[in-house]
N, CA, C and O atoms as a Maestro MAE file, in Angstrom:
{
 s_m_m2io_version
 :::
 2.0.0
}

f_m_ct {
 s_m_title
 :::
 protein
 m_atom[344] {
  # First column is atom index #
  i_m_mmod_type
  r_m_x_coord
  r_m_y_coord
  r_m_z_coord
  i_m_residue_number
  s_m_chain_name
  s_m_pdb_residue_name
  s_m_pdb_atom_name
  i_m_atomic_number
  :::
  1 25 0.887 -1.259 -0.109 1 A "UNK " " N  " 7
  2 3 0.203 0.100 0.086 1 A "UNK " " CA " 6
  3 2 0.637 1.225 0.179 1 A "UNK " " C  " 6
  4 15 1.294 1.494 1.185 1 A "UNK " " O  " 8
  5 25 0.427 2.182 -0.771 2 A "UNK " " N  " 7
  6 3 1.250 3.566 -0.948 2 A "UNK " " CA " 6
  7 2 0.722 4.181 0.363 2 A "UNK " " C  " 6
  8 15 -0.213 3.823 1.079 2 A "UNK " " O  " 8
  9 25 1.773 5.429 0.498 3 A "UNK " " N  " 7
  10 3 1.755 6.117 1.428 3 A "UNK " " CA " 6
  11 2 0.470 7.073 1.358 3 A "UNK " " C  " 6
  12 15 0.036 7.621 2.372 3 A "UNK " " O  " 8
  13 25 -0.152 7.248 -0.002 4 A "UNK " " N  " 7
  14 3 -1.589 7.801 -0.148 4 A "UNK " " CA " 6
  15 2 -2.363 7.232 -0.102 4 A "UNK " " C  " 6
  16 15 -3.438 7.831 -0.079 4 A "UNK " " O  " 8
  17 25 -2.403 5.735 -0.055 5 A "UNK " " N  " 7
  18 3 -3.574 4.685 -0.102 5 A "UNK " " CA " 6
  19 2 -3.688 4.763 1.584 5 A "UNK " " C  " 6
  20 15 -4.787 4.970 2.097 5 A "UNK " " O  " 8
  21 25 -2.681 4.613 2.267 6 A "UNK " " N  " 7
  22 3 -2.561 4.527 3.566 6 A "UNK " " CA " 6
  23 2 -3.352 5.762 4.446 6 A "UNK " " C  " 6
  24 15 -4.118 5.601 5.397 6 A "UNK " " O  " 8
  25 25 -2.924 7.032 3.827 7 A "UNK " " N  " 7
  26 3 -3.830 8.241 4.268 7 A "UNK " " CA " 6
  27 2 -5.221 8.121 4.054 7 A "UNK " " C  " 6
  28 15 -6.112 8.302 4.883 7 A "UNK " " O  " 8
  29 25 -5.331 7.783 2.813 8 A "UNK " " N  " 7
  30 3 -6.868 7.763 2.561 8 A "UNK " " CA " 6
  31 2 -7.700 6.547 3.458 8 A "UNK " " C  " 6
  32 15 -8.880 6.685 3.780 8 A "UNK " " O  " 8
  33 25 -7.022 5.546 3.744 9 A "UNK " " N  " 7
  34 3 -7.512 4.721 4.655 9 A "UNK " " CA " 6
  35 2 -7.698 5.229 5.971 9 A "UNK " " C  " 6
  36 15 -8.784 4.991 6.499 9 A "UNK " " O  " 8
  37 25 -7.004 5.764 6.489 10 A "UNK " " N  " 7
  38 3 -6.677 6.678 7.541 10 A "UNK " " CA " 6
  39 2 -8.233 7.844 7.860 10 A "UNK " " C  " 6
  40 15 -9.052 7.887 8.778 10 A "UNK " " O  " 8
  41 25 -8.051 8.650 6.588 11 A "UNK " " N  " 7
  42 3 -9.290 9.268 6.742 11 A "UNK " " CA " 6
  43 2 -10.505 8.869 6.690 11 A "UNK " " C  " 6
  44 15 -11.354 9.395 7.410 11 A "UNK " " O  " 8
  45 25 -10.826 7.804 5.777 12 A "UNK " " N  " 7
  46 3 -11.859 7.190 5.580 12 A "UNK " " CA " 6
  47 2 -12.175 6.305 7.046 12 A "UNK " " C  " 6
  48 15 -13.313 6.255 7.512 12 A "UNK " " O  " 8
  49 25 -11.430 5.873 7.453 13 A "UNK " " N  " 7
  50 3 -11.723 5.040 9.024 13 A "UNK " " CA " 6
  51 2 -11.896 6.236 10.009 13 A "UNK " " C  " 6
  52 15 -12.494 5.958 11.049 13 A "UNK " " O  " 8
  53 25 -11.496 7.448 9.863 14 A "UNK " " N  " 7
  54 3 -11.915 8.651 11.139 14 A "UNK " " CA " 6
  55 2 -13.183 8.855 10.634 14 A "UNK " " C  " 6
  56 15 -14.065 8.483 11.408 14 A "UNK " " O  " 8
  57 25 -13.627 9.403 9.417 15 A "UNK " " N  " 7
  58 3 -14.738 9.448 9.179 15 A "UNK " " CA " 6
  59 2 -15.945 8.089 9.612 15 A "UNK " " C  " 6
  60 15 -17.133 8.154 9.930 15 A "UNK " " O  " 8
  61 25 -15.370 7.369 9.512 16 A "UNK " " N  " 7
  62 3 -16.329 6.220 9.655 16 A "UNK " " CA " 6
  63 2 -16.586 5.951 11.305 16 A "UNK " " C  " 6
  64 15 -17.631 5.557 11.824 16 A "UNK " " O  " 8
  65 25 -15.411 6.259 11.915 17 A "UNK " " N  " 7
  66 3 -15.524 6.178 13.474 17 A "UNK " " CA " 6
  67 2 -16.399 7.292 14.003 17 A "UNK " " C  " 6
  68 15 -17.082 7.145 15.017 17 A "UNK " " O  " 8
  69 25 -16.377 8.086 13.501 18 A "UNK " " N  " 7
  70 3 -17.368 9.644 13.737 18 A "UNK " " CA " 6
  71 2 -18.831 8.876 13.730 18 A "UNK " " C  " 6
  72 15 -19.442 8.658 14.776 18 A "UNK " " O  " 8
  73 25 -19.335 8.480 12.388 19 A "UNK " " N  " 7
  74 3 -20.513 8.029 12.019 19 A "UNK " " CA " 6
  75 2 -21.023 6.985 12.937 19 A "UNK " " C  " 6
  76 15 -22.135 7.108 13.451 19 A "UNK " " O  " 8
  77 25 -20.192 5.871 13.188 20 A "UNK " " N  " 7
  78 3 -20.159 4.863 14.011 20 A "UNK " " CA " 6
  79 2 -20.537 5.458 15.666 20 A "UNK " " C  " 6
  80 15 -21.354 4.877 16.381 20 A "UNK " " O  " 8
  81 25 -19.982 6.377 15.983 21 A "UNK " " N  " 7
  82 3 -20.056 6.870 17.461 21 A "UNK " " CA " 6
  83 2 -21.503 7.418 17.453 21 A "UNK " " C  " 6
  84 15 -22.167 7.439 18.489 21 A "UNK " " O  " 8
  85 25 -22.006 7.884 16.211 22 A "UNK " " N  " 7
  86 3 -23.201 8.645 16.109 22 A "UNK " " CA " 6
  87 2 -24.192 7.540 16.209 22 A "UNK " " C  " 6
  88 15 -25.281 7.744 16.745 22 A "UNK " " O  " 8
  89 25 -23.966 6.731 15.869 23 A "UNK " " N  " 7
  90 3 -25.107 5.455 15.311 23 A "UNK " " CA " 6
  91 2 -25.405 4.594 16.458 23 A "UNK " " C  " 6
  92 15 -26.491 4.072 16.711 23 A "UNK " " O  " 8
  93 25 -24.206 4.497 17.189 24 A "UNK " " N  " 7
  94 3 -24.221 3.351 18.363 24 A "UNK " " CA " 6
  95 2 -24.201 4.196 19.269 24 A "UNK " " C  " 6
  96 15 -23.091 4.652 19.544 24 A "UNK " " O  " 8
  97 25 -25.289 4.655 19.975 25 A "UNK " " N  " 7
  98 3 -25.379 5.297 21.294 25 A "UNK " " CA " 6
  99 2 -25.342 4.385 22.535 25 A "UNK " " C  " 6
  100 15 -25.990 3.356 22.723 25 A "UNK " " O  " 8
  101 25 -24.327 5.060 23.448 26 A "UNK " " N  " 7
  102 3 -24.229 4.205 24.711 26 A "UNK " " CA " 6
  103 2 -23.076 3.249 24.337 26 A "UNK " " C  " 6
  104 15 -22.705 2.719 25.384 26 A "UNK " " O  " 8
  105 25 -22.436 2.857 23.412 27 A "UNK " " N  " 7
  106 3 -21.367 2.024 23.445 27 A "UNK " " CA " 6
  107 2 -20.034 2.867 22.753 27 A "UNK " " C  " 6
  108 15 -18.961 2.338 22.463 27 A "UNK " " O  " 8
  109 25 -20.355 4.196 22.580 28 A "UNK " " N  " 7
  110 3 -18.954 4.978 22.356 28 A "UNK " " CA " 6
  111 2 -18.426 5.354 23.245 28 A "UNK " " C  " 6
  112 15 -18.917 5.344 24.374 28 A "UNK " " O  " 8
  113 25 -17.348 5.761 22.971 29 A "UNK " " N  " 7
  114 3 -15.832 5.869 23.564 29 A "UNK " " CA " 6
  115 2 -15.397 7.306 23.893 29 A "UNK " " C  " 6
  116 15 -14.408 7.532 24.589 29 A "UNK " " O  " 8
  117 25 -16.205 8.307 23.345 30 A "UNK " " N  " 7
  118 3 -15.635 9.732 23.046 30 A "UNK " " CA " 6
  119 2 -14.982 9.654 21.352 30 A "UNK " " C  " 6
  120 15 -14.640 8.705 20.646 30 A "UNK " " O  " 8
  121 25 -15.011 11.081 21.147 31 A "UNK " " N  " 7
  122 3 -14.741 11.515 19.551 31 A "UNK " " CA " 6
  123 2 -13.458 10.586 19.528 31 A "UNK " " C  " 6
  124 15 -13.567 9.468 19.025 31 A "UNK " " O  " 8
  125 25 -12.236 11.006 20.056 32 A "UNK " " N  " 7
  126 3 -10.765 10.507 19.552 32 A "UNK " " CA " 6
  127 2 -11.108 8.959 19.572 32 A "UNK " " C  " 6
  128 15 -11.008 8.379 18.491 32 A "UNK " " O  " 8
  129 25 -11.512 8.204 20.712 33 A "UNK " " N  " 7
  130 3 -11.538 6.753 20.654 33 A "UNK " " CA " 6
  131 2 -12.294 6.034 19.511 33 A "UNK " " C  " 6
  132 15 -12.077 4.901 19.079 33 A "UNK " " O  " 8
  133 25 -13.158 6.865 19.141 34 A "UNK " " N  " 7
  134 3 -14.352 6.120 18.173 34 A "UNK " " CA " 6
  135 2 -13.707 6.537 16.820 34 A "UNK " " C  " 6
  136 15 -14.088 5.848 15.873 34 A "UNK " " O  " 8
  137 25 -12.828 7.501 16.532 35 A "UNK " " N  " 7
  138 3 -12.315 7.733 15.258 35 A "UNK " " CA " 6
  139 2 -10.966 6.585 15.277 35 A "UNK " " C  " 6
  140 15 -10.618 6.045 14.227 35 A "UNK " " O  " 8
  141 25 -10.515 6.398 16.131 36 A "UNK " " N  " 7
  142 3 -9.247 5.191 16.295 36 A "UNK " " CA " 6
  143 2 -9.946 3.818 16.128 36 A "UNK " " C  " 6
  144 15 -9.345 2.938 15.512 36 A "UNK " " O  " 8
  145 25 -11.089 3.597 16.601 37 A "UNK " " N  " 7
  146 3 -11.833 2.393 16.653 37 A "UNK " " CA " 6
  147 2 -12.406 2.436 14.871 37 A "UNK " " C  " 6
  148 15 -12.380 1.424 14.171 37 A "UNK " " O  " 8
  149 25 -12.788 3.500 14.478 38 A "UNK " " N  " 7
  150 3 -13.156 3.693 12.887 38 A "UNK " " CA " 6
  151 2 -11.952 3.159 11.828 38 A "UNK " " C  " 6
  152 15 -11.965 2.514 10.780 38 A "UNK " " O  " 8
  153 25 -10.934 3.760 12.644 39 A "UNK " " N  " 7
  154 3 -9.798 3.211 11.728 39 A "UNK " " CA " 6
  155 2 -9.352 1.852 11.651 39 A "UNK " " C  " 6
  156 15 -8.822 1.404 10.634 39 A "UNK " " O  " 8
  157 25 -9.551 1.168 12.705 40 A "UNK " " N  " 7
  158 3 -9.201 -0.334 12.768 40 A "UNK " " CA " 6
  159 2 -10.524 -0.908 12.261 40 A "UNK " " C  " 6
  160 15 -10.459 -1.991 11.679 40 A "UNK " " O  " 8
  161 25 -11.707 -0.326 12.405 41 A "UNK " " N  " 7
  162 3 -13.038 -0.868 11.883 41 A "UNK " " CA " 6
  163 2 -12.709 -0.893 10.130 41 A "UNK " " C  " 6
  164 15 -12.834 -1.924 9.470 41 A "UNK " " O  " 8
  165 25 -12.383 0.102 9.688 42 A "UNK " " N  " 7
  166 3 -12.066 0.224 8.332 42 A "UNK " " CA " 6
  167 2 -11.358 -1.056 7.596 42 A "UNK " " C  " 6
  168 15 -11.686 -1.632 6.558 42 A "UNK " " O  " 8
  169 25 -10.419 -1.266 8.375 43 A "UNK " " N  " 7
  170 3 -9.492 -2.625 8.129 43 A "UNK " " CA " 6
  171 2 -10.646 -3.859 8.488 43 A "UNK " " C  " 6
  172 15 -11.075 -4.589 7.594 43 A "UNK " " O  " 8
  173 25 -10.990 -3.958 9.612 44 A "UNK " " N  " 7
  174 3 -11.817 -5.163 9.603 44 A "UNK " " CA " 6
  175 2 -13.089 -5.227 8.855 44 A "UNK " " C  " 6
  176 15 -13.568 -6.308 8.512 44 A "UNK " " O  " 8
  177 25 -13.646 -4.090 8.594 45 A "UNK " " N  " 7
  178 3 -14.996 -4.089 7.663 45 A "UNK " " CA " 6
  179 2 -14.204 -4.701 6.152 45 A "UNK " " C  " 6
  180 15 -14.613 -5.711 5.580 45 A "UNK " " O  " 8
  181 25 -13.563 -4.256 5.889 46 A "UNK " " N  " 7
  182 3 -12.830 -4.630 4.478 46 A "UNK " " CA " 6
  183 2 -12.406 -6.029 4.444 46 A "UNK " " C  " 6
  184 15 -12.593 -6.620 3.380 46 A "UNK " " O  " 8
  185 25 -11.901 -6.630 5.353 47 A "UNK " " N  " 7
  186 3 -11.571 -7.864 5.643 47 A "UNK " " CA " 6
  187 2 -12.753 -8.482 5.753 47 A "UNK " " C  " 6
  188 15 -12.869 -9.384 4.924 47 A "UNK " " O  " 8
  189 25 -13.757 -8.328 6.522 48 A "UNK " " N  " 7
  190 3 -15.130 -9.026 6.474 48 A "UNK " " CA " 6
  191 2 -15.608 -9.356 5.073 48 A "UNK " " C  " 6
  192 15 -15.838 -10.437 4.532 48 A "UNK " " O  " 8
  193 25 -15.695 -7.982 4.606 49 A "UNK " " N  " 7
  194 3 -16.628 -8.070 3.283 49 A "UNK " " CA " 6
  195 2 -15.478 -8.636 2.025 49 A "UNK " " C  " 6
  196 15 -15.919 -8.727 0.879 49 A "UNK " " O  " 8
  197 25 -14.695 -8.833 2.169 50 A "UNK " " N  " 7
  198 3 -13.699 -9.403 1.463 50 A "UNK " " CA " 6
  199 2 -14.058 -11.052 1.599 50 A "UNK " " C  " 6
  200 15 -14.416 -11.932 0.816 50 A "UNK " " O  " 8
  201 25 -13.822 -10.984 2.718 51 A "UNK " " N  " 7
  202 3 -13.921 -12.698 3.116 51 A "UNK " " CA " 6
  203 2 -15.123 -13.370 2.779 51 A "UNK " " C  " 6
  204 15 -15.190 -14.573 2.526 51 A "UNK " " O  " 8
  205 25 -16.081 -12.563 2.782 52 A "UNK " " N  " 7
  206 3 -17.727 -13.098 2.755 52 A "UNK " " CA " 6
  207 2 -17.754 -12.776 1.007 52 A "UNK " " C  " 6
  208 15 -18.519 -13.565 0.453 52 A "UNK " " O  " 8
  209 25 -17.286 -12.087 0.327 53 A "UNK " " N  " 7
  210 3 -17.340 -11.907 -1.030 53 A "UNK " " CA " 6
  211 2 -18.598 -10.838 -1.609 53 A "UNK " " C  " 6
  212 15 -19.232 -10.854 -2.664 53 A "UNK " " O  " 8
  213 25 -18.646 -9.944 -0.454 54 A "UNK " " N  " 7
  214 3 -19.643 -8.959 -0.654 54 A "UNK " " CA " 6
  215 2 -18.837 -7.694 -1.426 54 A "UNK " " C  " 6
  216 15 -17.708 -7.216 -1.310 54 A "UNK " " O  " 8
  217 25 -19.618 -7.501 -1.991 55 A "UNK " " N  " 7
  218 3 -19.170 -6.145 -2.795 55 A "UNK " " CA " 6
  219 2 -19.923 -4.859 -2.682 55 A "UNK " " C  " 6
  220 15 -21.094 -4.895 -3.059 55 A "UNK " " O  " 8
  221 25 -19.534 -3.925 -2.306 56 A "UNK " " N  " 7
  222 3 -20.325 -2.661 -2.322 56 A "UNK " " CA " 6
  223 2 -19.866 -1.858 -3.111 56 A "UNK " " C  " 6
  224 15 -18.789 -2.025 -3.683 56 A "UNK " " O  " 8
  225 25 -20.717 -0.724 -3.285 57 A "UNK " " N  " 7
  226 3 -20.566 0.411 -4.075 57 A "UNK " " CA " 6
  227 2 -18.887 0.603 -4.263 57 A "UNK " " C  " 6
  228 15 -18.095 0.310 -3.367 57 A "UNK " " O  " 8
  229 25 -18.551 1.054 -5.362 58 A "UNK " " N  " 7
  230 3 -17.022 1.449 -5.263 58 A "UNK " " CA " 6
  231 2 -16.766 3.006 -5.119 58 A "UNK " " C  " 6
  232 15 -17.660 3.838 -5.275 58 A "UNK " " O  " 8
  233 25 -15.640 3.269 -4.851 59 A "UNK " " N  " 7
  234 3 -15.141 4.472 -4.553 59 A "UNK " " CA " 6
  235 2 -15.030 4.828 -3.129 59 A "UNK " " C  " 6
  236 15 -14.800 3.961 -2.286 59 A "UNK " " O  " 8
  237 25 -15.203 6.231 -2.789 60 A "UNK " " N  " 7
  238 3 -15.326 6.865 -1.489 60 A "UNK " " CA " 6
  239 2 -16.179 6.535 -0.661 60 A "UNK " " C  " 6
  240 15 -15.993 6.245 0.521 60 A "UNK " " O  " 8
  241 25 -17.381 6.571 -1.381 61 A "UNK " " N  " 7
  242 3 -18.719 6.258 -0.612 61 A "UNK " " CA " 6
  243 2 -18.660 4.637 0.000 61 A "UNK " " C  " 6
  244 15 -18.805 4.368 1.193 61 A "UNK " " O  " 8
  245 25 -18.435 3.707 -1.003 62 A "UNK " " N  " 7
  246 3 -18.422 2.397 -0.849 62 A "UNK " " CA " 6
  247 2 -17.442 2.345 0.111 62 A "UNK " " C  " 6
  248 15 -17.801 1.536 0.967 62 A "UNK " " O  " 8
  249 25 -16.500 2.768 0.344 63 A "UNK " " N  " 7
  250 3 -15.333 2.464 1.636 63 A "UNK " " CA " 6
  251 2 -15.801 2.945 2.857 63 A "UNK " " C  " 6
  252 15 -15.576 2.443 3.958 63 A "UNK " " O  " 8
  253 25 -16.532 4.046 2.591 64 A "UNK " " N  " 7
  254 3 -16.880 4.612 3.956 64 A "UNK " " CA " 6
  255 2 -17.731 3.908 4.561 64 A "UNK " " C  " 6
  256 15 -17.732 3.738 5.780 64 A "UNK " " O  " 8
  257 25 -18.784 3.285 3.531 65 A "UNK " " N  " 7
  258 3 -20.031 2.281 4.162 65 A "UNK " " CA " 6
  259 2 -19.478 1.125 4.778 65 A "UNK " " C  " 6
  260 15 -19.911 0.723 5.858 65 A "UNK " " O  " 8
  261 25 -18.371 0.451 4.050 66 A "UNK " " N  " 7
  262 3 -17.843 -0.860 4.460 66 A "UNK " " CA " 6
  263 2 -16.953 -0.196 5.874 66 A "UNK " " C  " 6
  264 15 -17.023 -0.888 6.890 66 A "UNK " " O  " 8
  265 25 -16.286 0.868 5.942 67 A "UNK " " N  " 7
  266 3 -15.737 1.102 7.182 67 A "UNK " " CA " 6
  267 2 -16.905 1.432 8.311 67 A "UNK " " C  " 6
  268 15 -16.696 1.150 9.491 67 A "UNK " " O  " 8
  269 25 -17.915 1.930 7.964 68 A "UNK " " N  " 7
  270 3 -18.563 2.536 8.887 68 A "UNK " " CA " 6
  271 2 -19.116 1.017 9.630 68 A "UNK " " C  " 6
  272 15 -19.137 0.876 10.852 68 A "UNK " " O  " 8
  273 25 -19.506 0.040 8.749 69 A "UNK " " N  " 7
  274 3 -19.955 -0.988 9.157 69 A "UNK " " CA " 6
  275 2 -19.175 -1.852 9.821 69 A "UNK " " C  " 6
  276 15 -19.733 -2.651 10.573 69 A "UNK " " O  " 8
  277 25 -17.644 -1.877 9.678 70 A "UNK " " N  " 7
  278 3 -16.835 -2.445 10.492 70 A "UNK " " CA " 6
  279 2 -16.687 -1.878 11.911 70 A "UNK " " C  " 6
  280 15 -16.729 -2.571 12.927 70 A "UNK " " O  " 8
  281 25 -16.499 -0.479 11.877 71 A "UNK " " N  " 7
  282 3 -16.323 0.429 13.194 71 A "UNK " " CA " 6
  283 2 -17.718 0.234 14.097 71 A "UNK " " C  " 6
  284 15 -17.717 0.579 15.279 71 A "UNK " " O  " 8
  285 25 -18.842 -0.306 13.506 72 A "UNK " " N  " 7
  286 3 -20.052 -0.357 14.148 72 A "UNK " " CA " 6
  287 2 -20.019 -1.793 14.963 72 A "UNK " " C  " 6
  288 15 -20.455 -2.033 16.089 72 A "UNK " " O  " 8
  289 25 -19.475 -2.516 14.188 73 A "UNK " " N  " 7
  290 3 -19.337 -3.848 14.799 73 A "UNK " " CA " 6
  291 2 -18.263 -4.071 15.891 73 A "UNK " " C  " 6
  292 15 -18.363 -4.829 16.855 73 A "UNK " " O  " 8
  293 25 -17.312 -3.347 15.597 74 A "UNK " " N  " 7
  294 3 -16.151 -3.220 16.477 74 A "UNK " " CA " 6
  295 2 -16.673 -2.728 17.837 74 A "UNK " " C  " 6
  296 15 -16.566 -3.310 18.916 74 A "UNK " " O  " 8
  297 25 -17.362 -1.336 17.535 75 A "UNK " " N  " 7
  298 3 -17.847 -0.676 18.678 75 A "UNK " " CA " 6
  299 2 -18.762 -1.680 19.481 75 A "UNK " " C  " 6
  300 15 -18.511 -1.813 20.679 75 A "UNK " " O  " 8
  301 25 -19.659 -2.301 19.004 76 A "UNK " " N  " 7
  302 3 -20.805 -3.017 19.550 76 A "UNK " " CA " 6
  303 2 -20.000 -4.254 20.391 76 A "UNK " " C  " 6
  304 15 -20.553 -4.643 21.419 76 A "UNK " " O  " 8
  305 25 -18.936 -4.778 20.063 77 A "UNK " " N  " 7
  306 3 -18.483 -5.886 20.414 77 A "UNK " " CA " 6
  307 2 -17.586 -5.216 21.567 77 A "UNK " " C  " 6
  308 15 -17.832 -5.631 22.700 77 A "UNK " " O  " 8
  309 25 -16.753 -4.408 21.468 78 A "UNK " " N  " 7
  310 3 -15.910 -3.752 22.698 78 A "UNK " " CA " 6
  311 2 -16.983 -2.981 23.898 78 A "UNK " " C  " 6
  312 15 -16.685 -2.848 25.085 78 A "UNK " " O  " 8
  313 25 -18.108 -2.586 23.346 79 A "UNK " " N  " 7
  314 3 -19.082 -2.309 24.341 79 A "UNK " " CA " 6
  315 2 -19.703 -3.389 25.136 79 A "UNK " " C  " 6
  316 15 -19.948 -3.219 26.330 79 A "UNK " " O  " 8
  317 25 -19.985 -4.572 24.477 80 A "UNK " " N  " 7
  318 3 -20.600 -5.555 25.112 80 A "UNK " " CA " 6
  319 2 -19.587 -6.174 26.006 80 A "UNK " " C  " 6
  320 15 -19.957 -6.528 27.125 80 A "UNK " " O  " 8
  321 25 -18.413 -6.336 25.661 81 A "UNK " " N  " 7
  322 3 -17.196 -6.729 26.552 81 A "UNK " " CA " 6
  323 2 -16.890 -6.000 27.838 81 A "UNK " " C  " 6
  324 15 -16.520 -6.483 28.908 81 A "UNK " " O  " 8
  325 25 -17.123 -4.712 27.512 82 A "UNK " " N  " 7
  326 3 -16.815 -3.494 28.439 82 A "UNK " " CA " 6
  327 2 -17.951 -3.753 29.584 82 A "UNK " " C  " 6
  328 15 -17.680 -3.912 30.774 82 A "UNK " " O  " 8
  329 25 -19.307 -3.770 29.013 83 A "UNK " " N  " 7
  330 3 -20.506 -3.871 30.176 83 A "UNK " " CA " 6
  331 2 -20.355 -5.306 30.620 83 A "UNK " " C  " 6
  332 15 -20.818 -5.424 31.754 83 A "UNK " " O  " 8
  333 25 -19.952 -6.265 30.216 84 A "UNK " " N  " 7
  334 3 -19.797 -7.704 30.709 84 A "UNK " " CA " 6
  335 2 -18.649 -7.507 31.905 84 A "UNK " " C  " 6
  336 15 -18.993 -7.921 33.012 84 A "UNK " " O  " 8
  337 25 -17.632 -7.055 31.818 85 A "UNK " " N  " 7
  338 3 -16.757 -6.996 32.889 85 A "UNK " " CA " 6
  339 2 -17.026 -5.830 33.928 85 A "UNK " " C  " 6
  340 15 -16.120 -5.588 34.725 85 A "UNK " " O  " 8
  341 25 -17.951 -5.241 33.976 86 A "UNK " " N  " 7
  342 3 -18.292 -4.402 35.226 86 A "UNK " " CA " 6
  343 2 -19.254 -4.803 36.437 86 A "UNK " " C  " 6
  344 15 -19.428 -4.022 37.371 86 A "UNK " " O  " 8
  :::
 }
 m_bond[343] {
  # First column is bond index #
  i_m_from
  i_m_to
  i_m_order
  :::
  1 1 2 1
  2 2 3 1
  3 3 4 2
  4 3 5 1
  5 5 6 1
  6 6 7 1
  7 7 8 2
  8 7 9 1
  9 9 10 1
  10 10 11 1
  11 11 12 2
  12 11 13 1
  13 13 14 1
  14 14 15 1
  15 15 16 2
  16 15 17 1
  17 17 18 1
  18 18 19 1
  19 19 20 2
  20 19 21 1
  21 21 22 1
  22 22 23 1
  23 23 24 2
  24 23 25 1
  25 25 26 1
  26 26 27 1
  27 27 28 2
  28 27 29 1
  29 29 30 1
  30 30 31 1
  31 31 32 2
  32 31 33 1
  33 33 34 1
  34 34 35 1
  35 35 36 2
  36 35 37 1
  37 37 38 1
  38 38 39 1
  39 39 40 2
  40 39 41 1
  41 41 42 1
  42 42 43 1
  43 43 44 2
  44 43 45 1
  45 45 46 1
  46 46 47 1
  47 47 48 2
  48 47 49 1
  49 49 50 1
  50 50 51 1
  51 51 52 2
  52 51 53 1
  53 53 54 1
  54 54 55 1
  55 55 56 2
  56 55 57 1
  57 57 58 1
  58 58 59 1
  59 59 60 2
  60 59 61 1
  61 61 62 1
  62 62 63 1
  63 63 64 2
  64 63 65 1
  65 65 66 1
  66 66 67 1
  67 67 68 2
  68 67 69 1
  69 69 70 1
  70 70 71 1
  71 71 72 2
  72 71 73 1
  73 73 74 1
  74 74 75 1
  75 75 76 2
  76 75 77 1
  77 77 78 1
  78 78 79 1
  79 79 80 2
  80 79 81 1
  81 81 82 1
  82 82 83 1
  83 83 84 2
  84 83 85 1
  85 85 86 1
  86 86 87 1
  87 87 88 2
  88 87 89 1
  89 89 90 1
  90 90 91 1
  91 91 92 2
  92 91 93 1
  93 93 94 1
  94 94 95 1
  95 95 96 2
  96 95 97 1
  97 97 98 1
  98 98 99 1
  99 99 100 2
  100 99 101 1
  101 101 102 1
  102 102 103 1
  103 103 104 2
  104 103 105 1
  105 105 106 1
  106 106 107 1
  107 107 108 2
  108 107 109 1
  109 109 110 1
  110 110 111 1
  111 111 112 2
  112 111 113 1
  113 113 114 1
  114 114 115 1
  115 115 116 2
  116 115 117 1
  117 117 118 1
  118 118 119 1
  119 119 120 2
  120 119 121 1
  121 121 122 1
  122 122 123 1
  123 123 124 2
  124 123 125 1
  125 125 126 1
  126 126 127 1
  127 127 128 2
  128 127 129 1
  129 129 130 1
  130 130 131 1
  131 131 132 2
  132 131 133 1
  133 133 134 1
  134 134 135 1
  135 135 136 2
  136 135 137 1
  137 137 138 1
  138 138 139 1
  139 139 140 2
  140 139 141 1
  141 141 142 1
  142 142 143 1
  143 143 144 2
  144 143 145 1
  145 145 146 1
  146 146 147 1
  147 147 148 2
  148 147 149 1
  149 149 150 1
  150 150 151 1
  151 151 152 2
  152 151 153 1
  153 153 154 1
  154 154 155 1
  155 155 156 2
  156 155 157 1
  157 157 158 1
  158 158 159 1
  159 159 160 2
  160 159 161 1
  161 161 162 1
  162 162 163 1
  163 163 164 2
  164 163 165 1
  165 165 166 1
  166 166 167 1
  167 167 168 2
  168 167 169 1
  169 169 170 1
  170 170 171 1
  171 171 172 2
  172 171 173 1
  173 173 174 1
  174 174 175 1
  175 175 176 2
  176 175 177 1
  177 177 178 1
  178 178 179 1
  179 179 180 2
  180 179 181 1
  181 181 182 1
  182 182 183 1
  183 183 184 2
  184 183 185 1
  185 185 186 1
  186 186 187 1
  187 187 188 2
  188 187 189 1
  189 189 190 1
  190 190 191 1
  191 191 192 2
  192 191 193 1
  193 193 194 1
  194 194 195 1
  195 195 196 2
  196 195 197 1
  197 197 198 1
  198 198 199 1
  199 199 200 2
  200 199 201 1
  201 201 202 1
  202 202 203 1
  203 203 204 2
  204 203 205 1
  205 205 206 1
  206 206 207 1
  207 207 208 2
  208 207 209 1
  209 209 210 1
  210 210 211 1
  211 211 212 2
  212 211 213 1
  213 213 214 1
  214 214 215 1
  215 215 216 2
  216 215 217 1
  217 217 218 1
  218 218 219 1
  219 219 220 2
  220 219 221 1
  221 221 222 1
  222 222 223 1
  223 223 224 2
  224 223 225 1
  225 225 226 1
  226 226 227 1
  227 227 228 2
  228 227 229 1
  229 229 230 1
  230 230 231 1
  231 231 232 2
  232 231 233 1
  233 233 234 1
  234 234 235 1
  235 235 236 2
  236 235 237 1
  237 237 238 1
  238 238 239 1
  239 239 240 2
  240 239 241 1
  241 241 242 1
  242 242 243 1
  243 243 244 2
  244 243 245 1
  245 245 246 1
  246 246 247 1
  247 247 248 2
  248 247 249 1
  249 249 250 1
  250 250 251 1
  251 251 252 2
  252 251 253 1
  253 253 254 1
  254 254 255 1
  255 255 256 2
  256 255 257 1
  257 257 258 1
  258 258 259 1
  259 259 260 2
  260 259 261 1
  261 261 262 1
  262 262 263 1
  263 263 264 2
  264 263 265 1
  265 265 266 1
  266 266 267 1
  267 267 268 2
  268 267 269 1
  269 269 270 1
  270 270 271 1
  271 271 272 2
  272 271 273 1
  273 273 274 1
  274 274 275 1
  275 275 276 2
  276 275 277 1
  277 277 278 1
  278 278 279 1
  279 279 280 2
  280 279 281 1
  281 281 282 1
  282 282 283 1
  283 283 284 2
  284 283 285 1
  285 285 286 1
  286 286 287 1
  287 287 288 2
  288 287 289 1
  289 289 290 1
  290 290 291 1
  291 291 292 2
  292 291 293 1
  293 293 294 1
  294 294 295 1
  295 295 296 2
  296 295 297 1
  297 297 298 1
  298 298 299 1
  299 299 300 2
  300 299 301 1
  301 301 302 1
  302 302 303 1
  303 303 304 2
  304 303 305 1
  305 305 306 1
  306 306 307 1
  307 307 308 2
  308 307 309 1
  309 309 310 1
  310 310 311 1
  311 311 312 2
  312 311 313 1
  313 313 314 1
  314 314 315 1
  315 315 316 2
  316 315 317 1
  317 317 318 1
  318 318 319 1
  319 319 320 2
  320 319 321 1
  321 321 322 1
  322 322 323 1
  323 323 324 2
  324 323 325 1
  325 325 326 1
  326 326 327 1
  327 327 328 2
  328 327 329 1
  329 329 330 1
  330 330 331 1
  331 331 332 2
  332 331 333 1
  333 333 334 1
  334 334 335 1
  335 335 336 2
  336 335 337 1
  337 337 338 1
  338 338 339 1
  339 339 340 2
  340 339 341 1
  341 341 342 1
  342 342 343 1
  343 343 344 2
  :::
 }
}
C-alpha cells in the first residue's frame, strides 16, 4: 500500500469512526477513541466484506460504508465486553 493509500484509509476510518459513534449510542468511547476504532474498523470491515465475497459500491462512498459497518461491529463488540466486565 502506498503512503497516499494509507492516508486515504486513515481518513475514511476517521470518518467512519465518527459516524459509528453517532449511530451506536451508549457504546461510544468519545470522539477520539471512536475515530481510532473507526480506523481499525475500516480494516476489519474490508476484511469481513472481502472474506464473505460481498461487494459494495466502489469509490469513497463504498469505502465509507464498509468502514462504518466495521466500526459499528467493533464498537458493539467492545461495548458488550466492557459491560460484561463491570
